[in-house]
Residue, then its C-alpha position, 0 to 999 in steps of 0.5 A: m500500500f505504501s508503494m501505491r501512495k508513492a506512485l500516486a504522489a509521483a504521478l501527481l507531481l509529474a502531472g503538475s510539472v507537465t501542466a507548468q511546462a505546457a503553460d510555459i510553451g503557451e506564454g511564448y505563443a501569447q507574446c505574439a498573439l496580438a502581433t499586428g502590422s508586420t512588414l510582411a502583412g503590408q507587402q503587396n507583391s505576392a512573389t516578394l511576400s512568398d520569398e520573404v516568408v521562405r527566407l524567414m522560415n529557412e533562417a528559423v530552420g537553420v537555428a532550430d537544427d543548430p546544436r549550438w542553439i539547441n543546447s544553449r540556455q537562451p530561448a533562441f531555439t524555442w523561438a526558432s521552432e515557433a518561427k519555422a512553424a508559423c512561417g510554414k503555415a503562412y507559406g502554405y496559405l500563400k501557396a493556396s493563394y490565401r493571405d493569412e495575416d495572423w500567420l504572417n504577423k506571427c511568422e515575423c514576430f517569432h522570427s524577430r524574437m529568435l533574433q533577439y535571443m541570438n544577439 
């Protein structure tokens, strides 16, 4: 019976830490949730916009795949991961001839946050 209590206590502690980690991930996303007025969203030329989104995405992929940033104490890796996902979604919409301004704004915001922590 004693080991069952230990197992239950450990499970409760683990559940609490998973919730805290999930909240931490959500915080990063919330920092750009209200991102508006990016230069990407203001770009009128579709080809130029696509090229810029791909450039930001490729830079983010490079940082997210770089062991130097993966193992760093700086959150550049986290922002790179967020940027590559947001830019990928923005690019996917652009390929379907749809401008999703929310994803364009997030792409630029997450990328700029990544750069902020790299310097």
